[in-house]
PyMOL Python script that loads the backbone (N, CA, C, O; Angstrom):
from pymol import cmd

cmd.read_pdbstr("""\
ATOM      1  N   UNK A   1     -15.188  17.620   6.019  1.00  0.00           N
ATOM      2  CA  UNK A   1     -13.844  17.039   5.457  1.00  0.00           C
ATOM      3  C   UNK A   1     -13.825  15.736   6.159  1.00  0.00           C
ATOM      4  O   UNK A   1     -13.643  15.680   7.375  1.00  0.00           O
ATOM      5  N   UNK A   2     -14.019  14.620   5.378  1.00  0.00           N
ATOM      6  CA  UNK A   2     -13.598  13.147   5.615  1.00  0.00           C
ATOM      7  C   UNK A   2     -12.361  12.758   5.091  1.00  0.00           C
ATOM      8  O   UNK A   2     -12.271  12.363   3.929  1.00  0.00           O
ATOM      9  N   UNK A   3     -11.278  12.844   5.936  1.00  0.00           N
ATOM     10  CA  UNK A   3      -9.465  12.367   5.471  1.00  0.00           C
ATOM     11  C   UNK A   3      -9.726  10.797   5.274  1.00  0.00           C
ATOM     12  O   UNK A   3     -10.567  10.093   5.834  1.00  0.00           O
ATOM     13  N   UNK A   4      -8.767  10.454   4.322  1.00  0.00           N
ATOM     14  CA  UNK A   4      -8.665   9.043   3.894  1.00  0.00           C
ATOM     15  C   UNK A   4      -7.094   8.876   3.994  1.00  0.00           C
ATOM     16  O   UNK A   4      -6.385   9.883   4.005  1.00  0.00           O
ATOM     17  N   UNK A   5      -6.515   7.521   4.073  1.00  0.00           N
ATOM     18  CA  UNK A   5      -4.826   7.660   3.968  1.00  0.00           C
ATOM     19  C   UNK A   5      -5.034   6.541   2.526  1.00  0.00           C
ATOM     20  O   UNK A   5      -5.883   5.661   2.389  1.00  0.00           O
ATOM     21  N   UNK A   6      -4.063   6.907   1.683  1.00  0.00           N
ATOM     22  CA  UNK A   6      -3.759   5.642   0.706  1.00  0.00           C
ATOM     23  C   UNK A   6      -2.572   5.684   0.667  1.00  0.00           C
ATOM     24  O   UNK A   6      -2.146   6.632   0.008  1.00  0.00           O
ATOM     25  N   UNK A   7      -1.612   4.851   1.233  1.00  0.00           N
ATOM     26  CA  UNK A   7      -0.415   4.285   0.545  1.00  0.00           C
ATOM     27  C   UNK A   7      -0.039   3.563  -0.553  1.00  0.00           C
ATOM     28  O   UNK A   7      -0.254   2.361  -0.713  1.00  0.00           O
ATOM     29  N   UNK A   8       0.781   4.634  -1.655  1.00  0.00           N
ATOM     30  CA  UNK A   8       1.119   3.993  -2.806  1.00  0.00           C
ATOM     31  C   UNK A   8       2.360   3.076  -2.233  1.00  0.00           C
ATOM     32  O   UNK A   8       3.177   3.319  -1.345  1.00  0.00           O
ATOM     33  N   UNK A   9       2.181   1.897  -3.106  1.00  0.00           N
ATOM     34  CA  UNK A   9       3.156   0.785  -2.971  1.00  0.00           C
ATOM     35  C   UNK A   9       3.611  -0.280  -4.222  1.00  0.00           C
ATOM     36  O   UNK A   9       2.767  -1.007  -4.746  1.00  0.00           O
ATOM     37  N   UNK A  10       4.868  -0.288  -4.591  1.00  0.00           N
ATOM     38  CA  UNK A  10       5.139  -1.139  -5.502  1.00  0.00           C
ATOM     39  C   UNK A  10       6.156  -2.278  -5.193  1.00  0.00           C
ATOM     40  O   UNK A  10       6.634  -2.331  -4.060  1.00  0.00           O
ATOM     41  N   UNK A  11       6.517  -3.202  -6.145  1.00  0.00           N
ATOM     42  CA  UNK A  11       7.628  -3.734  -6.141  1.00  0.00           C
ATOM     43  C   UNK A  11       8.929  -3.285  -6.574  1.00  0.00           C
ATOM     44  O   UNK A  11      10.018  -3.288  -6.000  1.00  0.00           O
ATOM     45  N   UNK A  12       8.571  -2.903  -7.703  1.00  0.00           N
ATOM     46  CA  UNK A  12       9.897  -2.251  -8.699  1.00  0.00           C
ATOM     47  C   UNK A  12      10.840  -0.961  -7.999  1.00  0.00           C
ATOM     48  O   UNK A  12      11.339  -0.182  -8.811  1.00  0.00           O
ATOM     49  N   UNK A  13      11.032  -0.776  -6.909  1.00  0.00           N
ATOM     50  CA  UNK A  13      11.494  -0.179  -6.071  1.00  0.00           C
ATOM     51  C   UNK A  13      13.413  -0.368  -7.031  1.00  0.00           C
ATOM     52  O   UNK A  13      13.970  -1.366  -7.490  1.00  0.00           O
ATOM     53  N   UNK A  14      13.781   0.861  -6.973  1.00  0.00           N
ATOM     54  CA  UNK A  14      15.181   0.757  -7.934  1.00  0.00           C
ATOM     55  C   UNK A  14      16.499   0.449  -6.415  1.00  0.00           C
ATOM     56  O   UNK A  14      17.415  -0.369  -6.499  1.00  0.00           O
ATOM     57  N   UNK A  15      16.266   1.220  -5.333  1.00  0.00           N
ATOM     58  CA  UNK A  15      17.494   1.409  -4.393  1.00  0.00           C
ATOM     59  C   UNK A  15      17.159  -0.359  -3.460  1.00  0.00           C
ATOM     60  O   UNK A  15      18.083  -0.928  -2.878  1.00  0.00           O
ATOM     61  N   UNK A  16      15.656  -0.976  -3.513  1.00  0.00           N
ATOM     62  CA  UNK A  16      15.635  -1.980  -2.471  1.00  0.00           C
ATOM     63  C   UNK A  16      14.208  -2.826  -3.240  1.00  0.00           C
ATOM     64  O   UNK A  16      13.176  -2.923  -2.577  1.00  0.00           O
ATOM     65  N   UNK A  17      14.283  -3.490  -4.873  1.00  0.00           N
ATOM     66  CA  UNK A  17      13.204  -3.981  -4.954  1.00  0.00           C
ATOM     67  C   UNK A  17      12.419  -5.267  -3.870  1.00  0.00           C
ATOM     68  O   UNK A  17      12.888  -6.079  -3.072  1.00  0.00           O
ATOM     69  N   UNK A  18      11.516  -5.058  -4.170  1.00  0.00           N
ATOM     70  CA  UNK A  18      10.556  -5.774  -2.891  1.00  0.00           C
ATOM     71  C   UNK A  18      10.480  -5.311  -1.751  1.00  0.00           C
ATOM     72  O   UNK A  18      10.002  -6.039  -0.881  1.00  0.00           O
ATOM     73  N   UNK A  19      10.900  -4.046  -1.427  1.00  0.00           N
ATOM     74  CA  UNK A  19      10.490  -3.403  -0.285  1.00  0.00           C
ATOM     75  C   UNK A  19       9.258  -4.014   0.651  1.00  0.00           C
ATOM     76  O   UNK A  19       9.291  -4.735   1.649  1.00  0.00           O
ATOM     77  N   UNK A  20       8.168  -3.429  -0.083  1.00  0.00           N
ATOM     78  CA  UNK A  20       6.744  -3.753   0.358  1.00  0.00           C
ATOM     79  C   UNK A  20       6.931  -4.819   1.284  1.00  0.00           C
ATOM     80  O   UNK A  20       6.667  -4.840   2.486  1.00  0.00           O
ATOM     81  N   UNK A  21       7.565  -5.958   0.346  1.00  0.00           N
ATOM     82  CA  UNK A  21       7.108  -7.074   1.497  1.00  0.00           C
ATOM     83  C   UNK A  21       8.335  -7.559   2.392  1.00  0.00           C
ATOM     84  O   UNK A  21       8.397  -8.719   2.801  1.00  0.00           O
ATOM     85  N   UNK A  22       9.370  -6.541   2.690  1.00  0.00           N
ATOM     86  CA  UNK A  22      10.580  -6.959   3.045  1.00  0.00           C
ATOM     87  C   UNK A  22       9.916  -7.631   4.318  1.00  0.00           C
ATOM     88  O   UNK A  22       8.887  -7.097   4.730  1.00  0.00           O
ATOM     89  N   UNK A  23      10.333  -8.597   4.895  1.00  0.00           N
ATOM     90  CA  UNK A  23      10.196  -8.940   6.747  1.00  0.00           C
ATOM     91  C   UNK A  23      10.569  -8.533   7.651  1.00  0.00           C
ATOM     92  O   UNK A  23      11.693  -8.968   7.902  1.00  0.00           O
ATOM     93  N   UNK A  24      10.033  -7.564   8.668  1.00  0.00           N
ATOM     94  CA  UNK A  24      10.325  -6.941   9.536  1.00  0.00           C
ATOM     95  C   UNK A  24       9.465  -7.606  10.565  1.00  0.00           C
ATOM     96  O   UNK A  24       8.239  -7.647  10.671  1.00  0.00           O
ATOM     97  N   UNK A  25      10.647  -8.236  11.466  1.00  0.00           N
ATOM     98  CA  UNK A  25      10.030  -9.189  12.794  1.00  0.00           C
ATOM     99  C   UNK A  25       9.101 -10.043  11.969  1.00  0.00           C
ATOM    100  O   UNK A  25       8.069  -9.381  12.079  1.00  0.00           O
ATOM    101  N   UNK A  26       8.834 -10.923  11.328  1.00  0.00           N
ATOM    102  CA  UNK A  26       7.923 -11.254  10.376  1.00  0.00           C
ATOM    103  C   UNK A  26       6.879 -10.639  10.269  1.00  0.00           C
ATOM    104  O   UNK A  26       5.949 -11.028  10.975  1.00  0.00           O
ATOM    105  N   UNK A  27       6.720  -9.813   9.625  1.00  0.00           N
ATOM    106  CA  UNK A  27       5.587  -8.823   9.261  1.00  0.00           C
ATOM    107  C   UNK A  27       5.928  -8.389   8.060  1.00  0.00           C
ATOM    108  O   UNK A  27       7.096  -8.035   7.898  1.00  0.00           O
ATOM    109  N   UNK A  28       5.212  -8.336   7.218  1.00  0.00           N
ATOM    110  CA  UNK A  28       5.890  -7.570   5.556  1.00  0.00           C
ATOM    111  C   UNK A  28       5.845  -6.074   6.047  1.00  0.00           C
ATOM    112  O   UNK A  28       5.182  -5.659   6.998  1.00  0.00           O
ATOM    113  N   UNK A  29       6.675  -5.339   5.223  1.00  0.00           N
ATOM    114  CA  UNK A  29       6.492  -3.686   5.929  1.00  0.00           C
ATOM    115  C   UNK A  29       5.145  -3.186   5.534  1.00  0.00           C
ATOM    116  O   UNK A  29       4.435  -2.665   6.395  1.00  0.00           O
ATOM    117  N   UNK A  30       4.720  -3.304   4.262  1.00  0.00           N
ATOM    118  CA  UNK A  30       3.549  -2.643   4.038  1.00  0.00           C
ATOM    119  C   UNK A  30       2.471  -3.154   4.847  1.00  0.00           C
ATOM    120  O   UNK A  30       1.355  -2.755   4.514  1.00  0.00           O
ATOM    121  N   UNK A  31       2.529  -3.883   5.758  1.00  0.00           N
ATOM    122  CA  UNK A  31       1.825  -4.241   6.864  1.00  0.00           C
ATOM    123  C   UNK A  31       2.001  -3.369   7.769  1.00  0.00           C
ATOM    124  O   UNK A  31       1.015  -2.878   8.319  1.00  0.00           O
ATOM    125  N   UNK A  32       3.190  -3.016   8.095  1.00  0.00           N
ATOM    126  CA  UNK A  32       3.390  -2.770   9.658  1.00  0.00           C
ATOM    127  C   UNK A  32       2.987  -1.037   9.222  1.00  0.00           C
ATOM    128  O   UNK A  32       2.367  -0.327  10.013  1.00  0.00           O
ATOM    129  N   UNK A  33       3.421  -0.568   7.947  1.00  0.00           N
ATOM    130  CA  UNK A  33       2.773   0.815   7.360  1.00  0.00           C
ATOM    131  C   UNK A  33       1.358   0.679   7.282  1.00  0.00           C
ATOM    132  O   UNK A  33       0.729   1.650   7.704  1.00  0.00           O
ATOM    133  N   UNK A  34       0.702  -0.282   6.849  1.00  0.00           N
ATOM    134  CA  UNK A  34      -0.566  -0.389   7.221  1.00  0.00           C
ATOM    135  C   UNK A  34      -0.977  -0.228   8.744  1.00  0.00           C
ATOM    136  O   UNK A  34      -1.277   0.861   9.235  1.00  0.00           O
ATOM    137  N   UNK A  35      -0.966  -1.039   9.215  1.00  0.00           N
ATOM    138  CA  UNK A  35      -1.073  -0.470  10.872  1.00  0.00           C
ATOM    139  C   UNK A  35      -0.852   0.913  11.708  1.00  0.00           C
ATOM    140  O   UNK A  35      -1.482   1.444  12.622  1.00  0.00           O
ATOM    141  N   UNK A  36       0.199   1.222  11.062  1.00  0.00           N
ATOM    142  CA  UNK A  36       0.575   2.347  12.061  1.00  0.00           C
ATOM    143  C   UNK A  36      -0.298   3.525  11.322  1.00  0.00           C
ATOM    144  O   UNK A  36      -0.502   4.624  11.838  1.00  0.00           O
ATOM    145  N   UNK A  37      -0.709   3.182  10.223  1.00  0.00           N
ATOM    146  CA  UNK A  37      -1.868   4.690   9.640  1.00  0.00           C
ATOM    147  C   UNK A  37      -2.939   4.528  10.207  1.00  0.00           C
ATOM    148  O   UNK A  37      -3.498   5.534  10.646  1.00  0.00           O
ATOM    149  N   UNK A  38      -3.572   3.200  10.380  1.00  0.00           N
ATOM    150  CA  UNK A  38      -4.402   2.872  11.097  1.00  0.00           C
ATOM    151  C   UNK A  38      -4.480   3.236  12.269  1.00  0.00           C
ATOM    152  O   UNK A  38      -5.397   4.028  12.485  1.00  0.00           O
ATOM    153  N   UNK A  39      -3.732   2.898  13.295  1.00  0.00           N
ATOM    154  CA  UNK A  39      -3.535   3.182  14.770  1.00  0.00           C
ATOM    155  C   UNK A  39      -3.570   4.796  14.879  1.00  0.00           C
ATOM    156  O   UNK A  39      -3.989   5.334  15.903  1.00  0.00           O
ATOM    157  N   UNK A  40      -3.157   5.459  13.890  1.00  0.00           N
ATOM    158  CA  UNK A  40      -3.596   7.154  13.501  1.00  0.00           C
ATOM    159  C   UNK A  40      -5.034   7.519  14.004  1.00  0.00           C
ATOM    160  O   UNK A  40      -5.459   8.360  14.796  1.00  0.00           O
ATOM    161  N   UNK A  41      -5.557   6.647  13.304  1.00  0.00           N
ATOM    162  CA  UNK A  41      -7.049   6.737  13.527  1.00  0.00           C
ATOM    163  C   UNK A  41      -7.975   7.844  12.817  1.00  0.00           C
ATOM    164  O   UNK A  41      -9.186   7.990  12.984  1.00  0.00           O
ATOM    165  N   UNK A  42      -6.817   8.854  11.688  1.00  0.00           N
ATOM    166  CA  UNK A  42      -7.591   9.815  10.749  1.00  0.00           C
ATOM    167  C   UNK A  42      -8.520   9.190  10.097  1.00  0.00           C
ATOM    168  O   UNK A  42      -9.580   9.816  10.100  1.00  0.00           O
ATOM    169  N   UNK A  43      -8.546   8.162   9.513  1.00  0.00           N
ATOM    170  CA  UNK A  43      -9.827   8.054   8.763  1.00  0.00           C
ATOM    171  C   UNK A  43      -9.440   6.229   8.165  1.00  0.00           C
ATOM    172  O   UNK A  43      -8.668   5.428   8.692  1.00  0.00           O
ATOM    173  N   UNK A  44     -10.276   6.051   6.962  1.00  0.00           N
ATOM    174  CA  UNK A  44     -10.271   4.523   6.087  1.00  0.00           C
ATOM    175  C   UNK A  44      -8.610   4.629   5.187  1.00  0.00           C
ATOM    176  O   UNK A  44      -8.196   5.470   4.389  1.00  0.00           O
ATOM    177  N   UNK A  45      -8.002   3.441   5.724  1.00  0.00           N
ATOM    178  CA  UNK A  45      -6.666   3.340   5.137  1.00  0.00           C
ATOM    179  C   UNK A  45      -6.882   1.865   4.249  1.00  0.00           C
ATOM    180  O   UNK A  45      -7.467   0.823   4.545  1.00  0.00           O
ATOM    181  N   UNK A  46      -6.081   2.319   2.952  1.00  0.00           N
ATOM    182  CA  UNK A  46      -6.031   1.507   1.679  1.00  0.00           C
ATOM    183  C   UNK A  46      -5.043   1.860   1.191  1.00  0.00           C
ATOM    184  O   UNK A  46      -4.684   3.024   1.017  1.00  0.00           O
ATOM    185  N   UNK A  47      -4.178   0.345   0.756  1.00  0.00           N
ATOM    186  CA  UNK A  47      -2.601   0.539   0.205  1.00  0.00           C
ATOM    187  C   UNK A  47      -3.139   0.952  -1.666  1.00  0.00           C
ATOM    188  O   UNK A  47      -4.180   0.345  -1.919  1.00  0.00           O
ATOM    189  N   UNK A  48      -2.756   1.596  -2.584  1.00  0.00           N
ATOM    190  CA  UNK A  48      -2.787   1.509  -3.578  1.00  0.00           C
ATOM    191  C   UNK A  48      -1.311   0.516  -4.204  1.00  0.00           C
ATOM    192  O   UNK A  48      -0.204   1.027  -4.035  1.00  0.00           O
ATOM    193  N   UNK A  49      -1.393  -0.771  -4.852  1.00  0.00           N
ATOM    194  CA  UNK A  49      -0.324  -1.537  -5.048  1.00  0.00           C
ATOM    195  C   UNK A  49      -0.357  -1.556  -6.217  1.00  0.00           C
ATOM    196  O   UNK A  49      -1.420  -1.603  -6.836  1.00  0.00           O
ATOM    197  N   UNK A  50       0.526  -1.531  -6.644  1.00  0.00           N
ATOM    198  CA  UNK A  50       1.377  -2.097  -8.157  1.00  0.00           C
ATOM    199  C   UNK A  50       1.375  -3.407  -8.433  1.00  0.00           C
ATOM    200  O   UNK A  50       1.733  -3.808  -9.541  1.00  0.00           O
ATOM    201  N   UNK A  51       0.952  -4.275  -7.414  1.00  0.00           N
ATOM    202  CA  UNK A  51       1.578  -5.761  -7.574  1.00  0.00           C
ATOM    203  C   UNK A  51       0.794  -6.614  -6.816  1.00  0.00           C
ATOM    204  O   UNK A  51       0.691  -6.331  -5.622  1.00  0.00           O
ATOM    205  N   UNK A  52       0.095  -7.804  -7.323  1.00  0.00           N
ATOM    206  CA  UNK A  52      -0.758  -8.428  -6.596  1.00  0.00           C
ATOM    207  C   UNK A  52      -0.449  -9.211  -5.381  1.00  0.00           C
ATOM    208  O   UNK A  52      -1.284  -9.701  -4.621  1.00  0.00           O
ATOM    209  N   UNK A  53       1.157  -9.293  -5.249  1.00  0.00           N
ATOM    210  CA  UNK A  53       1.587  -9.752  -4.352  1.00  0.00           C
ATOM    211  C   UNK A  53       1.445  -8.817  -3.091  1.00  0.00           C
ATOM    212  O   UNK A  53       1.527  -9.224  -1.933  1.00  0.00           O
ATOM    213  N   UNK A  54       1.231  -7.555  -3.454  1.00  0.00           N
ATOM    214  CA  UNK A  54       1.352  -6.234  -1.853  1.00  0.00           C
ATOM    215  C   UNK A  54       0.015  -6.833  -1.975  1.00  0.00           C
ATOM    216  O   UNK A  54      -0.261  -7.663  -1.109  1.00  0.00           O
ATOM    217  N   UNK A  55      -0.944  -6.565  -2.944  1.00  0.00           N
ATOM    218  CA  UNK A  55      -2.600  -6.826  -2.474  1.00  0.00           C
ATOM    219  C   UNK A  55      -2.619  -7.912  -1.616  1.00  0.00           C
ATOM    220  O   UNK A  55      -3.027  -7.811  -0.459  1.00  0.00           O
ATOM    221  N   UNK A  56      -2.120  -9.160  -2.196  1.00  0.00           N
ATOM    222  CA  UNK A  56      -2.215 -10.334  -0.912  1.00  0.00           C
ATOM    223  C   UNK A  56      -2.004 -10.434   0.243  1.00  0.00           C
ATOM    224  O   UNK A  56      -2.692 -11.155   0.966  1.00  0.00           O
ATOM    225  N   UNK A  57      -0.900  -9.657   0.709  1.00  0.00           N
ATOM    226  CA  UNK A  57      -0.207  -9.490   1.672  1.00  0.00           C
ATOM    227  C   UNK A  57      -1.178  -8.463   2.368  1.00  0.00           C
ATOM    228  O   UNK A  57      -1.612  -8.936   3.418  1.00  0.00           O
ATOM    229  N   UNK A  58      -1.670  -7.135   2.081  1.00  0.00           N
ATOM    230  CA  UNK A  58      -2.546  -6.744   2.623  1.00  0.00           C
ATOM    231  C   UNK A  58      -3.746  -7.114   3.108  1.00  0.00           C
ATOM    232  O   UNK A  58      -4.199  -6.781   4.204  1.00  0.00           O
ATOM    233  N   UNK A  59      -4.332  -7.888   2.199  1.00  0.00           N
ATOM    234  CA  UNK A  59      -5.585  -8.524   2.164  1.00  0.00           C
ATOM    235  C   UNK A  59      -5.611  -9.396   3.457  1.00  0.00           C
ATOM    236  O   UNK A  59      -6.587  -9.462   4.203  1.00  0.00           O
ATOM    237  N   UNK A  60      -4.259 -10.157   3.670  1.00  0.00           N
ATOM    238  CA  UNK A  60      -4.099 -11.183   4.380  1.00  0.00           C
ATOM    239  C   UNK A  60      -3.930 -10.778   6.420  1.00  0.00           C
ATOM    240  O   UNK A  60      -3.967 -11.253   7.555  1.00  0.00           O
ATOM    241  N   UNK A  61      -3.761  -9.690   5.680  1.00  0.00           N
ATOM    242  CA  UNK A  61      -3.528  -8.909   7.560  1.00  0.00           C
ATOM    243  C   UNK A  61      -4.990  -7.989   7.477  1.00  0.00           C
ATOM    244  O   UNK A  61      -5.139  -7.088   8.302  1.00  0.00           O
ATOM    245  N   UNK A  62      -6.128  -8.272   6.380  1.00  0.00           N
ATOM    246  CA  UNK A  62      -7.304  -7.722   6.896  1.00  0.00           C
ATOM    247  C   UNK A  62      -7.723  -6.384   6.367  1.00  0.00           C
ATOM    248  O   UNK A  62      -8.836  -5.867   6.462  1.00  0.00           O
ATOM    249  N   UNK A  63      -6.688  -5.929   5.816  1.00  0.00           N
ATOM    250  CA  UNK A  63      -6.626  -4.489   5.328  1.00  0.00           C
ATOM    251  C   UNK A  63      -7.137  -4.406   4.032  1.00  0.00           C
ATOM    252  O   UNK A  63      -7.524  -5.459   3.524  1.00  0.00           O
ATOM    253  N   UNK A  64      -7.238  -3.134   3.246  1.00  0.00           N
ATOM    254  CA  UNK A  64      -8.162  -3.069   2.132  1.00  0.00           C
ATOM    255  C   UNK A  64      -6.654  -2.589   0.894  1.00  0.00           C
ATOM    256  O   UNK A  64      -5.756  -1.813   1.221  1.00  0.00           O
ATOM    257  N   UNK A  65      -6.716  -3.049  -0.008  1.00  0.00           N
ATOM    258  CA  UNK A  65      -5.999  -2.862  -0.991  1.00  0.00           C
ATOM    259  C   UNK A  65      -6.572  -2.911  -2.408  1.00  0.00           C
ATOM    260  O   UNK A  65      -7.591  -3.500  -2.769  1.00  0.00           O
ATOM    261  N   UNK A  66      -5.627  -2.095  -3.232  1.00  0.00           N
ATOM    262  CA  UNK A  66      -6.625  -1.528  -4.587  1.00  0.00           C
ATOM    263  C   UNK A  66      -5.377  -1.538  -5.572  1.00  0.00           C
ATOM    264  O   UNK A  66      -4.414  -0.785  -5.429  1.00  0.00           O
ATOM    265  N   UNK A  67      -5.518  -2.573  -6.693  1.00  0.00           N
ATOM    266  CA  UNK A  67      -4.650  -2.939  -7.400  1.00  0.00           C
ATOM    267  C   UNK A  67      -4.731  -2.021  -8.410  1.00  0.00           C
ATOM    268  O   UNK A  67      -5.803  -1.637  -8.879  1.00  0.00           O
ATOM    269  N   UNK A  68      -3.070  -1.447  -8.965  1.00  0.00           N
ATOM    270  CA  UNK A  68      -3.344  -0.332  -9.464  1.00  0.00           C
ATOM    271  C   UNK A  68      -2.501  -0.773 -10.926  1.00  0.00           C
ATOM    272  O   UNK A  68      -1.988  -1.873 -11.135  1.00  0.00           O
ATOM    273  N   UNK A  69      -2.512   0.114 -11.629  1.00  0.00           N
ATOM    274  CA  UNK A  69      -1.520  -0.612 -13.046  1.00  0.00           C
ATOM    275  C   UNK A  69      -0.030  -0.121 -12.583  1.00  0.00           C
ATOM    276  O   UNK A  69       0.317   0.996 -12.197  1.00  0.00           O
ATOM    277  N   UNK A  70       0.486  -0.920 -12.691  1.00  0.00           N
ATOM    278  CA  UNK A  70       2.036  -1.234 -12.200  1.00  0.00           C
ATOM    279  C   UNK A  70       3.006  -0.270 -12.977  1.00  0.00           C
ATOM    280  O   UNK A  70       4.015   0.110 -12.384  1.00  0.00           O
ATOM    281  N   UNK A  71       2.749   0.186 -14.374  1.00  0.00           N
ATOM    282  CA  UNK A  71       3.225   1.023 -15.055  1.00  0.00           C
ATOM    283  C   UNK A  71       3.078   2.415 -14.963  1.00  0.00           C
ATOM    284  O   UNK A  71       3.408   3.206 -15.847  1.00  0.00           O
ATOM    285  N   UNK A  72       2.418   2.797 -13.532  1.00  0.00           N
ATOM    286  CA  UNK A  72       2.239   4.169 -13.123  1.00  0.00           C
ATOM    287  C   UNK A  72       3.271   4.701 -13.070  1.00  0.00           C
ATOM    288  O   UNK A  72       4.190   3.928 -12.798  1.00  0.00           O
ATOM    289  N   UNK A  73       3.686   6.224 -13.284  1.00  0.00           N
ATOM    290  CA  UNK A  73       4.974   6.436 -13.117  1.00  0.00           C
ATOM    291  C   UNK A  73       5.483   7.196 -11.919  1.00  0.00           C
ATOM    292  O   UNK A  73       6.624   7.657 -11.930  1.00  0.00           O
ATOM    293  N   UNK A  74       4.564   7.368 -10.740  1.00  0.00           N
ATOM    294  CA  UNK A  74       4.753   7.651  -9.521  1.00  0.00           C
ATOM    295  C   UNK A  74       3.701   7.455  -8.537  1.00  0.00           C
ATOM    296  O   UNK A  74       2.530   7.485  -8.915  1.00  0.00           O
ATOM    297  N   UNK A  75       4.001   7.250  -7.275  1.00  0.00           N
ATOM    298  CA  UNK A  75       3.572   7.478  -6.120  1.00  0.00           C
ATOM    299  C   UNK A  75       1.885   8.220  -6.250  1.00  0.00           C
ATOM    300  O   UNK A  75       0.850   7.595  -6.021  1.00  0.00           O
ATOM    301  N   UNK A  76       1.940   9.291  -6.559  1.00  0.00           N
ATOM    302  CA  UNK A  76       1.213  10.303  -6.949  1.00  0.00           C
ATOM    303  C   UNK A  76       0.203   9.409  -7.431  1.00  0.00           C
ATOM    304  O   UNK A  76      -0.727   8.894  -6.810  1.00  0.00           O
ATOM    305  N   UNK A  77       0.684   9.255  -9.193  1.00  0.00           N
ATOM    306  CA  UNK A  77      -0.650   8.729  -9.489  1.00  0.00           C
ATOM    307  C   UNK A  77      -0.951   7.196  -9.186  1.00  0.00           C
ATOM    308  O   UNK A  77      -2.048   6.767  -9.544  1.00  0.00           O
ATOM    309  N   UNK A  78      -0.241   6.515  -8.683  1.00  0.00           N
ATOM    310  CA  UNK A  78      -0.884   5.333  -7.847  1.00  0.00           C
ATOM    311  C   UNK A  78      -2.291   5.763  -7.226  1.00  0.00           C
ATOM    312  O   UNK A  78      -3.389   5.216  -7.328  1.00  0.00           O
ATOM    313  N   UNK A  79      -1.897   6.939  -6.537  1.00  0.00           N
ATOM    314  CA  UNK A  79      -2.927   7.223  -5.213  1.00  0.00           C
ATOM    315  C   UNK A  79      -4.056   8.090  -5.949  1.00  0.00           C
ATOM    316  O   UNK A  79      -5.023   8.398  -5.253  1.00  0.00           O
ATOM    317  N   UNK A  80      -4.035   8.507  -7.256  1.00  0.00           N
ATOM    318  CA  UNK A  80      -4.715   9.359  -7.846  1.00  0.00           C
ATOM    319  C   UNK A  80      -5.281   7.988  -8.942  1.00  0.00           C
ATOM    320  O   UNK A  80      -6.336   8.395  -9.428  1.00  0.00           O
ATOM    321  N   UNK A  81      -5.098   7.128  -9.273  1.00  0.00           N
ATOM    322  CA  UNK A  81      -5.889   5.946  -9.893  1.00  0.00           C
ATOM    323  C   UNK A  81      -6.739   4.977  -8.807  1.00  0.00           C
ATOM    324  O   UNK A  81      -7.815   4.434  -9.054  1.00  0.00           O
ATOM    325  N   UNK A  82      -6.119   4.909  -7.762  1.00  0.00           N
ATOM    326  CA  UNK A  82      -6.741   4.272  -6.422  1.00  0.00           C
ATOM    327  C   UNK A  82      -8.134   5.415  -6.024  1.00  0.00           C
ATOM    328  O   UNK A  82      -9.281   5.027  -5.806  1.00  0.00           O
ATOM    329  N   UNK A  83      -7.903   6.151  -6.014  1.00  0.00           N
ATOM    330  CA  UNK A  83      -8.895   6.944  -5.541  1.00  0.00           C
ATOM    331  C   UNK A  83     -10.349   7.000  -6.960  1.00  0.00           C
ATOM    332  O   UNK A  83     -11.567   7.093  -6.814  1.00  0.00           O
ATOM    333  N   UNK A  84      -9.686   6.917  -7.953  1.00  0.00           N
ATOM    334  CA  UNK A  84     -10.678   6.566  -9.281  1.00  0.00           C
ATOM    335  C   UNK A  84     -11.583   5.076  -9.190  1.00  0.00           C
ATOM    336  O   UNK A  84     -12.513   4.918  -9.980  1.00  0.00           O
ATOM    337  N   UNK A  85     -11.230   3.950  -8.125  1.00  0.00           N
ATOM    338  CA  UNK A  85     -11.982   3.107  -7.974  1.00  0.00           C
ATOM    339  C   UNK A  85     -13.295   3.134  -7.511  1.00  0.00           C
ATOM    340  O   UNK A  85     -13.941   2.089  -7.424  1.00  0.00           O
TER     341      UNK A  85
END
""", "prot")
cmd.dss("prot")
cmd.show_as("cartoon", "prot")
cmd.util.cbc("prot")
cmd.orient("prot")
């Protein structure tokens, strides 16, 4: 089995809107999460993003992002949509 890591992310969080792009020490939070997942060395890492802003941030950091339908109801649905790409 060859594991992969897919991180679901969307801008429309109800408790903290825009959370994936929240600045933490000059780096967007989603990029920090991406780097930690890559450092774990489990396998290839991608972000399943519901918004083009997230895709842009991840790609600017050299990561792989897959744009998914922003209306998907859950992170699990976002991951499944990314796997279908």
